[in-house]
C-alpha positions as a printed NumPy array, in Angstrom:
array([[104.344,  81.693,  88.95 ],
       [105.902,  78.503,  87.687],
       [106.156,  79.656,  84.112],
       [105.741,  77.034,  81.505],
       [105.303,  79.766,  78.951],
       [108.926,  80.523,  77.88 ],
       [109.139,  77.324,  75.911],
       [105.568,  77.446,  74.7  ],
       [104.922,  81.025,  73.714],
       [104.9  ,  81.6  ,  70.018],
       [107.182,  84.379,  68.92 ],
       [104.553,  86.498,  67.198],
       [102.259,  86.182,  70.211],
       [104.844,  86.751,  72.894],
       [105.623,  90.344,  72.051],
       [102.006,  91.247,  72.614],
       [101.087,  88.739,  75.275],
       [103.778,  89.819,  77.64 ],
       [101.978,  93.071,  77.706],
       [ 99.813,  91.701,  80.444],
       [100.142,  88.959,  82.961],
       [ 98.475,  85.932,  84.461],
       [ 96.507,  83.031,  82.847],
       [ 93.795,  80.487,  83.595],
       [ 93.234,  77.158,  85.303],
       [ 90.891,  74.203,  85.558],
       [ 87.157,  74.456,  86.237],
       [ 85.764,  72.533,  89.149],
       [ 82.996,  72.669,  91.713],
       [ 83.479,  74.533,  95.019],
       [ 84.725,  72.645,  98.043],
       [ 84.943,  73.417, 101.75 ],
       [ 88.29 ,  74.431, 103.231],
       [ 89.736,  75.692, 106.497],
       [ 90.754,  79.237, 107.37 ],
       [ 94.438,  79.833, 106.767],
       [ 94.434,  77.986, 103.443],
       [ 93.332,  78.058,  99.815],
       [ 90.255,  76.247,  98.64 ],
       [ 91.22 ,  72.696,  97.705],
       [ 90.21 ,  73.194,  94.062],
       [ 89.48 ,  76.345,  92.062],
       [ 85.794,  77.251,  92.173],
       [ 84.106,  78.353,  88.961],
       [ 82.599,  81.796,  89.527],
       [ 81.014,  83.662,  86.583],
       [ 82.878,  81.293,  84.194],
       [ 86.267,  81.976,  85.85 ],
       [ 88.181,  79.246,  87.758],
       [ 88.927,  80.97 ,  91.054],
       [ 91.327,  80.326,  93.915],
       [ 90.185,  81.729,  97.272],
       [ 92.412,  82.2  , 100.337],
       [ 90.609,  82.719, 103.646],
       [ 92.9  ,  84.07 , 106.385],
       [ 92.842,  83.21 , 110.083],
       [ 92.897,  86.95 , 110.816],
       [ 90.489,  89.874, 110.342],
       [ 90.617,  93.66 , 110.34 ],
       [ 89.918,  95.728, 113.432],
       [ 86.206,  95.223, 114.154],
       [ 86.189,  91.556, 113.103],
       [ 85.352,  91.902, 109.392],
       [ 87.643,  90.985, 106.499],
       [ 88.678,  92.929, 103.425],
       [ 88.431,  91.382,  99.94 ],
       [ 91.224,  91.606,  97.375],
       [ 90.65 ,  90.267,  93.845],
       [ 93.984,  89.734,  92.039],
       [ 94.167,  89.327,  88.247],
       [ 97.01 ,  87.808,  86.263],
       [ 98.307,  88.889,  82.845],
       [ 99.129,  87.093,  79.596],
       [101.201,  83.927,  79.429],
       [100.629,  83.382,  83.125],
       [ 98.043,  81.433,  85.097],
       [ 96.154,  82.023,  88.29 ],
       [ 97.72 ,  78.749,  89.466],
       [101.148,  80.358,  89.167],
       [100.099,  83.476,  91.006],
       [ 98.459,  81.423,  93.728],
       [101.629,  79.365,  94.206],
       [104.301,  82.028,  93.793],
       [102.641,  85.444,  94.324],
       [103.162,  85.401,  98.13 ],
       [ 99.508,  86.304,  98.601],
       [ 98.808,  84.398, 101.863],
       [101.381,  86.552, 103.684],
       [ 99.479,  89.677, 102.664],
       [ 96.096,  88.111, 103.489],
       [ 97.149,  87.148, 107.   ],
       [ 98.928,  90.44 , 107.696],
       [ 95.913,  92.558, 106.738],
       [ 92.923,  90.303, 107.485],
       [ 91.85 ,  90.002, 103.846],
       [ 90.279,  87.284, 101.733],
       [ 92.397,  87.047,  98.563],
       [ 90.778,  85.804,  95.361],
       [ 92.661,  84.855,  92.184],
       [ 90.429,  84.212,  89.146],
       [ 91.765,  82.731,  85.939],
       [ 90.841,  84.198,  82.576],
       [ 88.701,  81.143,  81.825],
       [ 87.553,  79.769,  78.488],
       [ 87.068,  83.086,  76.709],
       [ 90.383,  85.017,  76.628],
       [ 91.243,  88.003,  74.424],
       [ 90.158,  86.617,  71.024],
       [ 92.999,  88.056,  68.947],
       [ 95.513,  85.691,  70.582],
       [ 93.5  ,  83.161,  72.612],
       [ 96.448,  80.857,  73.318],
       [ 98.102,  83.552,  75.466],
       [ 95.157,  83.592,  77.926],
       [ 95.142,  87.406,  78.13 ],
       [ 92.418,  89.354,  79.867],
       [ 90.518,  91.404,  77.281],
       [ 90.68 ,  95.159,  77.957],
       [ 90.859,  96.228,  74.298],
       [ 89.203,  99.627,  73.852],
       [ 87.215,  99.163,  77.095],
       [ 84.597,  97.321,  75.008],
       [ 84.498,  94.247,  77.29 ],
       [ 84.292,  92.1  ,  74.182],
       [ 84.929,  88.917,  76.149],
       [ 82.64 ,  89.831,  79.046],
       [ 85.474,  89.845,  81.567],
       [ 84.46 ,  93.085,  83.293],
       [ 80.825,  92.056,  83.698],
       [ 81.926,  88.662,  84.987],
       [ 84.337,  90.152,  87.524],
       [ 81.683,  92.508,  88.861],
       [ 79.338,  89.544,  89.328],
       [ 82.109,  87.409,  90.86 ],
       [ 82.985,  90.13 ,  93.354],
       [ 79.362,  90.666,  94.382],
       [ 78.929,  86.92 ,  94.891],
       [ 81.88 ,  86.76 ,  97.275],
       [ 80.866,  89.862,  99.224],
       [ 77.472,  88.264,  99.822],
       [ 78.995,  84.952, 100.948],
       [ 78.47 ,  85.136, 104.715],
       [ 81.142,  82.57 , 105.593],
       [ 83.836,  84.918, 104.263],
       [ 82.674,  87.757, 106.565],
       [ 83.659,  90.534, 104.137],
       [ 83.17 ,  94.217, 104.926],
       [ 81.574,  95.733, 101.768],
       [ 83.413,  98.979, 102.513],
       [ 86.736,  97.204, 101.951],
       [ 86.42 ,  95.576,  98.525],
       [ 89.52 ,  96.019,  96.357],
       [ 90.762,  94.813,  92.986],
       [ 94.345,  94.424,  91.813],
       [ 96.271,  93.005,  88.903],
       [ 99.348,  93.189,  86.773],
       [ 99.747,  94.166,  83.137],
       [ 96.612,  93.011,  81.265],
       [ 95.116,  92.044,  84.621],
       [ 95.836,  95.563,  85.847],
       [ 94.024,  97.038,  82.853],
       [ 90.922,  94.915,  83.447],
       [ 91.087,  95.736,  87.173],
       [ 90.839,  99.427,  86.273],
       [ 87.932,  98.757,  83.924],
       [ 86.14 ,  96.883,  86.712],
       [ 86.736,  99.729,  89.165],
       [ 85.319, 102.152,  86.586],
       [ 82.336,  99.943,  85.778],
       [ 81.324,  99.275,  89.391],
       [ 82.573, 102.094,  91.64 ],
       [ 79.715, 101.353,  94.032],
       [ 81.298,  97.907,  94.632],
       [ 85.049,  98.57 ,  94.261],
       [ 86.311, 100.816,  97.075],
       [ 89.864, 100.857,  95.78 ],
       [ 92.103,  99.617,  92.999],
       [ 95.802,  98.707,  93.166],
       [ 97.532,  97.874,  89.894],
       [101.001,  97.131,  88.556],
       [102.048,  98.267,  85.065],
       [ 98.747,  98.189,  83.201],
       [ 97.928,  99.993,  79.926],
       [ 95.247, 102.635,  80.365],
       [ 91.448, 102.451,  80.383],
       [ 90.194, 102.439,  76.798],
       [ 93.59 , 101.915,  75.191],
       [ 94.233,  99.672,  72.191],
       [ 95.521,  96.308,  73.429],
       [ 97.781,  96.084,  70.373],
       [ 99.642,  99.186,  71.562],
       [100.508,  97.864,  75.023],
       [104.253,  97.372,  74.574],
       [105.053, 100.541,  72.642],
       [107.867, 102.776,  73.849],
       [107.1  , 106.088,  75.511],
       [107.461, 108.227,  72.393],
       [104.988, 106.079,  70.452],
       [102.199, 106.308,  73.056],
       [ 99.769, 109.07 ,  72.113],
       [ 96.901, 108.038,  74.391],
       [ 95.974, 110.605,  77.06 ],
       [ 94.639, 110.739,  80.604],
       [ 91.649, 112.731,  79.356],
       [ 90.731, 109.977,  76.897],
       [ 91.02 , 107.372,  79.67 ],
       [ 88.926, 109.555,  81.986],
       [ 86.124, 109.832,  79.442],
       [ 86.099, 106.029,  78.971],
       [ 86.055, 105.408,  82.723],
       [ 83.111, 107.746,  83.289],
       [ 81.245, 106.228,  80.355],
       [ 81.67 , 102.751,  81.857],
       [ 80.196, 103.907,  85.161],
       [ 77.29 , 105.861,  83.696],
       [ 75.946, 109.068,  85.194],
       [ 74.067, 107.33 ,  88.016],
       [ 77.272, 105.92 ,  89.516],
       [ 79.667, 108.866,  89.19 ],
       [ 79.111, 109.933,  92.802],
       [ 80.793, 106.735,  94.028],
       [ 84.133, 107.926,  92.675],
       [ 84.022, 110.543,  95.45 ],
       [ 84.937, 107.797,  97.934],
       [ 87.051, 105.455,  95.771],
       [ 90.869, 105.368,  95.956],
       [ 93.638, 104.044,  93.699],
       [ 97.27 , 102.98 ,  93.825],
       [ 99.215, 102.914,  90.552],
       [102.522, 101.044,  90.667],
       [105.368, 100.263,  88.279],
       [108.784,  98.639,  88.553],
       [111.736, 100.984,  88.197],
       [113.354,  98.577,  85.69 ],
       [110.336,  98.338,  83.385],
       [110.355, 100.032,  79.97 ],
       [111.127, 103.802,  80.018],
       [111.444, 103.755,  83.816],
       [114.306, 105.019,  85.982],
       [116.743, 102.087,  85.724],
       [117.634,  99.8  ,  82.815],
       [116.095,  96.347,  82.971],
       [116.719,  93.445,  80.623],
       [115.468,  93.742,  77.051],
       [112.896,  91.017,  76.465],
       [112.698,  88.664,  73.514],
       [110.326,  85.743,  73.087],
       [111.37 ,  82.758,  75.194],
       [114.019,  84.623,  77.2  ],
       [114.413,  83.44 ,  80.807],
       [117.696,  85.064,  81.839],
       [116.237,  87.976,  83.844],
       [113.203,  86.802,  85.845],
       [111.578,  89.751,  87.583],
       [113.585,  92.431,  85.776],
       [112.563,  92.353,  82.113],
       [111.356,  95.52 ,  80.384],
       [107.993,  95.268,  78.64 ],
       [105.372,  97.959,  79.397],
       [106.275, 101.651,  79.418],
       [106.187, 103.652,  82.648],
       [104.212, 106.221,  80.643],
       [101.085, 104.089,  81.014],
       [101.394, 104.34 ,  84.803],
       [101.815, 108.105,  84.554],
       [ 98.664, 108.335,  82.399],
       [ 96.763, 106.104,  84.834],
       [ 97.741, 108.196,  87.851],
       [ 96.67 , 111.389,  86.108],
       [ 93.359, 109.831,  85.07 ],
       [ 92.496, 108.83 ,  88.634],
       [ 93.672, 112.195,  89.977],
       [ 91.236, 113.932,  87.645],
       [ 88.508, 111.387,  88.374],
       [ 88.788, 112.012,  92.118],
       [ 89.468, 115.77 ,  91.682],
       [ 92.645, 115.39 ,  93.727],
       [ 95.553, 117.699,  94.32 ],
       [ 98.949, 117.407,  92.674],
       [101.116, 114.432,  93.58 ],
       [103.332, 115.28 ,  96.545],
       [106.992, 114.579,  97.17 ],
       [108.267, 111.   ,  97.17 ],
       [108.149, 109.102, 100.48 ],
       [110.097, 105.861, 100.877],
       [107.971, 102.833, 101.797],
       [108.119,  99.127, 102.55 ],
       [105.59 ,  96.267, 102.573],
       [103.39 ,  97.947, 105.169],
       [103.276, 101.309, 103.339],
       [105.561, 102.72 , 106.044],
       [109.141, 103.814, 105.929],
       [111.271, 102.719, 108.807],
       [112.48 ,  99.26 , 107.886],
       [114.173,  98.35 , 104.619],
       [113.141, 100.748, 101.866],
       [111.556,  98.752,  99.029],
       [110.067, 101.592,  97.011],
       [108.685, 105.102,  97.176],
       [105.322, 106.686,  96.525],
       [103.821, 110.084,  95.839],
       [100.293, 110.806,  96.988],
       [ 97.422, 113.024,  95.871],
       [ 94.955, 114.253,  98.465],
       [ 91.255, 115.03 ,  98.41 ],
       [ 90.067, 117.127, 101.377],
       [ 93.367, 116.438, 103.161],
       [ 92.984, 112.652, 102.796],
       [ 95.141, 110.477, 100.554],
       [ 93.086, 109.288,  97.596],
       [ 95.739, 108.326,  95.023],
       [ 99.316, 107.099,  95.131],
       [101.867, 106.541,  92.375],
       [104.442, 103.992,  93.502],
       [107.88 , 103.102,  92.177],
       [109.125,  99.691,  93.32 ],
       [112.882,  99.329,  93.53 ],
       [114.832,  96.714,  91.559],
       [111.785,  95.245,  89.804],
       [110.963,  95.257,  86.102],
       [107.719,  94.131,  84.472],
       [106.684,  91.61 ,  87.106],
       [104.3  ,  90.867,  89.934],
       [106.246,  91.939,  93.063],
       [105.899,  88.893,  95.327],
       [108.537,  89.963,  97.849],
       [109.037,  86.495,  99.337],
       [112.681,  87.171, 100.172],
       [113.867,  84.453,  97.792],
       [116.078,  85.028,  94.781],
       [114.365,  85.701,  91.46 ],
       [114.096,  82.366,  89.723],
       [112.293,  81.304,  86.569],
       [111.25 ,  78.156,  88.471],
       [109.638,  80.261,  91.216],
       [106.895,  81.983,  89.295],
       [108.558,  82.442,  85.905],
       [109.99 ,  85.574,  84.361],
       [106.997,  87.754,  85.303],
       [107.305,  87.401,  89.083],
       [109.894,  89.18 ,  91.259],
       [110.578,  87.212,  94.42 ],
       [113.075,  89.799,  95.669],
       [111.928,  93.142,  97.033],
       [108.442,  94.362,  97.91 ],
       [105.387,  92.22 ,  98.629],
       [103.039,  94.365,  96.565],
       [ 99.829,  92.707,  97.78 ],
       [100.697,  93.519, 101.385],
       [101.78 ,  97.051, 100.534],
       [ 98.642,  97.686,  98.468],
       [ 96.296,  96.291, 101.114],
       [ 97.994,  98.416, 103.784],
       [ 97.612, 101.565, 101.74 ],
       [ 94.058, 100.826, 100.589],
       [ 92.737,  99.849, 104.029],
       [ 94.47 , 102.735, 105.823],
       [ 93.154, 105.302, 103.352],
       [ 89.685, 103.852, 102.729],
       [ 87.159, 106.654, 102.107],
       [ 83.91 , 104.674, 102.091],
       [ 81.31 , 105.921, 104.599],
       [ 80.046, 103.575, 107.273],
       [ 76.719, 101.982, 106.376],
       [ 75.842, 100.44 , 109.756],
       [ 75.175, 103.65 , 111.669],
       [ 78.583, 103.69 , 113.351],
       [ 79.888, 107.193, 114.058],
       [ 83.436, 107.943, 112.98 ],
       [ 85.954, 108.991, 115.641],
       [ 86.966, 112.628, 116.017],
       [ 90.447, 114.036, 116.53 ],
       [ 89.953, 116.877, 119.031],
       [ 93.463, 118.315, 118.703],
       [ 97.012, 117.391, 117.785],
       [100.408, 119.031, 118.116],
       [104.095, 118.36 , 117.506],
       [106.76 , 119.834, 119.792],
       [110.555, 119.636, 119.712],
       [111.99 , 117.119, 122.17 ],
       [115.635, 117.817, 122.909],
       [117.881, 118.627, 119.966],
       [117.134, 115.701, 117.674],
       [113.503, 114.686, 118.052],
       [109.916, 115.771, 118.481],
       [106.865, 114.564, 120.38 ],
       [103.504, 114.041, 118.704],
       [100.474, 114.239, 120.959],
       [ 96.762, 114.116, 120.207],
       [ 93.356, 113.553, 121.766],
       [ 90.486, 111.678, 120.122],
       [ 87.011, 110.498, 121.036],
       [ 84.446, 108.067, 119.669],
       [ 80.775, 108.474, 120.573],
       [ 79.8  , 104.843, 120.065],
       [ 82.997, 102.852, 120.427],
       [ 86.677, 103.081, 121.323],
       [ 89.81 , 104.376, 119.612],
       [ 91.592, 101.294, 118.282],
       [ 94.645, 102.976, 116.741],
       [ 96.248, 106.179, 115.478],
       [ 98.03 , 106.761, 112.196],
       [100.981, 109.141, 112.517],
       [102.942, 110.334, 109.507],
       [105.64 , 112.917, 109.014],
       [107.467, 114.283, 105.999],
       [110.516, 116.512, 105.786],
       [114.236, 115.715, 105.718],
       [113.114, 112.186, 106.647],
       [109.718, 110.545, 106.11 ],
       [107.84 , 107.964, 108.124],
       [104.338, 106.7  , 108.912],
       [102.98 , 104.062, 111.265],
       [ 99.911, 102.724, 113.015],
       [100.354, 103.108, 116.781],
       [ 98.609, 103.622, 120.122],
       [ 95.083, 103.135, 121.435],
       [ 92.659, 105.009, 123.663],
       [ 91.651, 108.648, 123.881],
       [ 95.16 , 110.133, 123.896],
       [ 98.44 , 109.739, 122.053],
       [101.909, 110.85 , 123.123],
       [104.937, 109.506, 121.277],
       [108.432, 110.83 , 120.583],
       [110.198, 110.384, 117.244],
       [113.873, 110.861, 116.386],
       [114.035, 111.128, 112.592],
       [117.826, 111.429, 112.452],
       [117.951, 114.72 , 110.55 ],
       [117.306, 118.315, 111.546],
       [114.847, 120.503, 109.706],
       [111.137, 121.239, 109.422],
       [108.62 , 118.387, 109.564],
       [104.95 , 118.285, 108.597],
       [102.998, 115.89 , 110.811],
       [ 99.54 , 114.333, 110.315],
       [ 97.485, 112.316, 112.811],
       [ 94.233, 110.375, 112.325],
       [ 92.334, 107.935, 114.537],
       [ 90.524, 104.652, 113.757],
       [ 87.793, 103.149, 115.932],
       [ 86.949,  99.533, 116.767],
       [ 84.559,  99.394, 113.771],
       [ 87.395, 100.406, 111.42 ],
       [ 86.013, 103.905, 110.772],
       [ 88.606, 106.683, 110.504],
       [ 88.645, 110.315, 111.559],
       [ 89.625, 113.283, 109.478],
       [ 93.313, 114.197, 109.495],
       [ 94.809, 116.65 , 111.987],
       [ 97.937, 118.55 , 110.919],
       [100.861, 120.017, 112.831],
       [104.413, 121.147, 112.061],
       [107.63 , 121.277, 114.022],
       [111.285, 122.162, 113.456],
       [114.249, 120.534, 115.154],
       [117.838, 121.76 , 115.177],
       [119.109, 124.808, 113.359],
       [117.359, 125.669, 110.075],
       [119.099, 123.977, 107.164],
       [119.09 , 125.163, 103.557],
       [119.371, 122.892, 100.532],
       [122.807, 122.79 ,  98.967],
       [123.836, 123.77 ,  95.437],
       [124.653, 121.028,  92.928],
       [128.228, 119.769,  92.752],
       [130.695, 121.233,  90.318],
       [133.367, 119.832,  88.008],
       [131.266, 116.898,  86.81 ],
       [133.423, 114.685,  84.591],
       [132.124, 111.792,  82.48 ],
       [134.038, 108.829,  81.051],
       [132.432, 106.122,  78.929],
       [132.9  , 102.572,  77.716],
       [130.777, 100.797,  75.128],
       [128.   , 100.147,  77.664],
       [128.622, 102.336,  80.712],
       [129.249, 105.901,  81.839],
       [131.207, 106.806,  84.984],
       [130.632, 110.228,  86.528],
       [132.806, 111.945,  89.112],
       [132.344, 115.348,  90.728],
       [133.637, 117.564,  93.507],
       [132.211, 116.683,  96.915],
       [129.95 , 119.339,  98.427],
       [130.569, 120.284, 102.061],
       [127.622, 119.32 , 104.239],
       [126.136, 116.904, 101.703],
       [124.781, 113.583, 102.932],
       [124.391, 112.213,  99.43 ],
       [123.79 , 112.836,  95.726],
       [121.225, 111.897,  93.09 ],
       [122.014, 111.302,  89.411],
       [119.661, 111.988,  86.499],
       [120.   , 110.518,  82.995],
       [118.085, 112.28 ,  80.232],
       [116.024, 114.033,  82.897],
       [115.045, 110.84 ,  84.802],
       [116.421, 110.004,  88.253],
       [118.448, 106.767,  88.084],
       [119.466, 106.5  ,  91.755],
       [117.007, 104.792,  94.098],
       [118.692, 106.245,  97.197],
       [121.236, 109.058,  97.632],
       [124.826, 108.114,  96.788],
       [127.322, 108.637,  99.58 ],
       [130.37 , 108.853,  97.286],
       [131.029, 111.563,  94.681],
       [131.001, 109.079,  91.824],
       [128.501, 106.914,  89.956],
       [128.704, 104.314,  87.202],
       [125.632, 103.828,  85.003],
       [125.75 , 100.4  ,  83.338],
       [123.617,  98.57 ,  80.794],
       [123.788, 101.367,  78.21 ],
       [123.807, 101.095,  74.44 ],
       [127.033, 101.555,  72.452],
       [127.513, 104.691,  70.362],
       [124.625, 106.483,  72.107],
       [124.578, 109.993,  73.586],
       [123.232, 110.541,  77.119],
       [122.7  , 113.674,  79.235],
       [123.563, 113.555,  82.951],
       [122.877, 115.906,  85.862],
       [123.669, 115.605,  89.575],
       [121.905, 117.059,  92.634],
       [122.986, 117.326,  96.268],
       [121.064, 115.959,  99.276],
       [121.274, 117.14 , 102.885],
       [118.962, 117.375, 105.909],
       [116.866, 120.016, 104.154],
       [116.191, 117.723, 101.211],
       [117.33 , 117.562,  97.591],
       [118.697, 120.668,  95.881],
       [118.569, 121.665,  92.244],
       [120.187, 119.6  ,  89.494],
       [123.413, 120.681,  87.856],
       [122.77 , 122.746,  84.748],
       [123.615, 122.468,  81.928],
       [123.734, 118.659,  81.97 ],
       [126.898, 116.837,  80.98 ],
       [126.679, 115.18 ,  77.554],
       [128.568, 111.944,  76.961],
       [128.505, 109.344,  74.167],
       [129.248, 105.694,  74.804],
       [131.962, 104.105,  72.676],
       [131.381, 101.948,  69.66 ],
       [132.241,  98.305,  70.091],
       [135.82 ,  97.403,  69.215],
       [136.22 ,  97.035,  65.496],
       [132.634,  98.025,  64.905],
       [131.534, 100.822,  62.622],
       [127.952, 102.032,  62.705],
       [126.118, 101.902,  59.372],
       [122.752, 103.39 ,  58.376],
       [120.229, 102.009,  55.886],
       [117.257, 103.761,  54.313],
       [114.72 , 101.464,  52.689],
       [111.135, 100.27 ,  52.857],
       [110.041,  98.486,  55.997],
       [109.444,  95.405,  53.877],
       [113.105,  95.47 ,  52.79 ],
       [114.329,  96.073,  56.34 ],
       [112.555,  92.868,  57.388],
       [113.711,  90.976,  54.306],
       [117.361,  91.864,  55.005],
       [117.203,  91.104,  58.726],
       [117.296,  94.65 ,  60.082],
       [113.735,  94.414,  61.419],
       [111.076,  91.841,  62.214],
       [107.412,  91.628,  61.303],
       [105.275,  91.836,  64.449],
       [101.544,  91.605,  63.785],
       [101.753,  93.737,  60.661],
       [104.23 ,  96.248,  62.098],
       [107.954,  96.365,  61.388],
       [110.116,  96.564,  64.508],
       [113.828,  97.336,  64.55 ],
       [115.853,  94.257,  65.447],
       [117.441,  94.525,  68.883],
       [115.865,  97.797,  70.059],
       [112.33 ,  96.586,  69.197],
       [111.369, 100.137,  68.186],
       [108.246, 100.258,  66.018],
       [109.215, 101.795,  62.669],
       [105.845, 101.573,  60.946],
       [103.63 ,  99.291,  58.924],
       [105.233,  96.255,  57.318],
       [104.703,  97.344,  53.709],
       [106.719,  98.342,  50.651],
       [105.25 , 101.836,  50.91 ],
       [106.569, 102.813,  54.358],
       [110.224, 103.85 ,  54.571],
       [112.555, 104.381,  57.528],
       [116.203, 105.085,  58.312],
       [117.788, 102.465,  60.585],
       [121.259, 102.64 ,  62.122],
       [123.094,  99.499,  63.187],
       [124.914, 100.661,  66.328],
       [126.221,  97.214,  67.309],
       [125.995,  93.697,  65.902],
       [122.349,  92.691,  65.593],
       [121.091,  95.974,  67.1  ],
       [119.259,  98.637,  65.083],
       [117.739, 101.958,  66.101],
       [115.615, 104.47 ,  64.233],
       [117.661, 107.345,  62.808],
       [121.196, 108.064,  61.735],
       [124.436, 106.855,  63.313],
       [125.526, 108.851,  66.407],
       [128.201, 111.417,  65.605]])
């Protein structure tokens, strides 16, 4: 997204607007265009200027999927069209990709930010109703050749929130939703950028709002809907520190912190309850195709319904609050602005892969789904195993198989054709593996999942955590060292209970940077081997970063009005926020009091000075 917004955004708007992403564009009449390209001008659909990309490809069976992608605040659909790397995903998965702009009626509280309006799930600006109508119009457009079983909606930040509302409002239309860092269904739009401890909204409240949007006559359609919830590991309250955002900042495109990971956790729990799914499983590393054998770009945990994946919660590596474009270019404010990450995962391609592969919508054309007759997994030599299966289709042919395994290593792929499968895998680590196999026919209908298990090599037990963990600190970093554990292939580090390592460390040391001065942190370390990850060290090691040279922390107790008056806080839409940390300390009045500690020049936190 070529962001013009850093120089334009007003300070009091920016803190809220950055909550969500993607803006609007010009309104024009539809025009004809060739496959493999965008329409020549945005078409106005249900009041929204809309870019449409029609691929040269299609899914198995000849039909196309539909993916509607929504932007957030201070962003435009023009930017997402140009810099979101959406054509790559469309061509790879045979999907029409549609990018509406917010249009002439944005969230009314701050109209200049062009935010989608999800406030309280009231649809005060009519965005949800419009998007339902827009989607139906495109599904019915014969030239696009869309399979109504494969209609999906996606978005980031405010666009993600409205995407969820749309999926709740029209579950009979939306087969799946894939969102990045969106505040929850029914939440207060003014609360979007709060830190984790200030978010009191619950999954149960979101669930009630979602069901109310659908109405009782549509609840049964949630039985076949699926959802992917995604966040960047450098966003607010996530695993790794991103860059603190302030209005107009452009120094960290793709890695700013803005929306708390807690919203994604609430969203995943809401959809799990909505679908009546099982608990989220263990993390599996993934890449753009929702598989795990090329470069690892993230990891996801899945919840199953009747042995089929219905929900995934995905952590994308090295991305903050941004649309993960994954073009392979460097992050650059001139290549989509601060709210697009060019490096890393192509989220649209990943989401389409996961949504299409796990689609639960029944066939409506009379086609019979294929049947897996049997499957098994047997050890092959000392380091691998062979997966074999037989499948049949009463009114078509078997177009592909999906094979997945989890254990010391994880992997999944689409492979093979015909009535039988026989393929050998060498995961590279001994231990027990759980294997699943499913088949897809030439009409894109999938079988149920067949399960098998196999062990290779000698049984391996997880290892105990390392001992003698020593911590040393500077003003903004902590370095940990520990005794190496015999047989370990790597280590994971946890800070304040949250894993901060994306992949196991091979050395018995780790430096955690980007920390705050004069702040206490708790660290624990676990050991990884072929059997998996062992327990964390306990008790955790406590370490306090140093104060800046020549700096002495001071604390001030006064009214929030005085804090703002004396430069310790700022007034943000009627709330006082601590300068530097941006923590909300309460209403901006003379009646509300708070204790603020200045831990470094220009940086204040709630509470007393660290001891």
